[in-house]
C-alpha positions in Angstrom: 61.5 -11.1 -23.9 65.3 -11.0 -24.6 67.1 -7.7 -24.9 70.7 -7.1 -25.6 72.5 -3.9 -24.5 75.5 -4.4 -26.8 73.7 -4.7 -30.1 71.0 -6.2 -32.1 70.8 -9.6 -33.8 72.8 -8.4 -36.9 75.8 -7.5 -34.6 75.3 -3.8 -35.0 75.9 -1.5 -32.0 72.8 0.0 -30.4 72.3 3.7 -29.7 74.1 3.8 -26.3 77.1 2.0 -27.7 77.4 4.5 -30.5 77.2 7.5 -28.1 79.7 5.8 -25.7 82.1 5.2 -28.7 81.8 8.8 -29.8 82.4 10.1 -26.3 85.6 8.0 -25.9 86.8 9.1 -29.3 86.3 12.7 -28.4 88.1 12.4 -25.1 91.0 10.4 -26.5 91.6 12.1 -29.9 92.7 15.7 -29.4 92.7 16.7 -33.1 89.1 15.6 -33.9 86.6 18.4 -34.4 83.0 18.6 -33.2 81.8 18.5 -36.8 83.7 15.3 -37.5 82.2 13.7 -34.4 78.7 14.7 -35.4 79.2 13.3 -38.9 80.5 10.0 -37.5 77.5 9.7 -35.2 75.1 10.5 -38.0 76.6 7.8 -40.2 76.5 5.2 -37.5 72.9 6.1 -36.5 71.8 5.8 -40.1 73.5 2.4 -40.3 71.4 1.0 -37.4 68.2 2.4 -38.9 68.7 0.3 -42.1 67.0 -3.1 -41.6 
């Protein structure tokens, strides 16, 4: 069984990559709000659910 930690076959990031990206964005961007971060995470999670 082959598994990839950096994304699926379509090249989309997996859950852990989305969370890591959101964390890094929150740490590095001082003017981003929590609401903006949540909306970005929601959008990216919805995009990986579409097959």
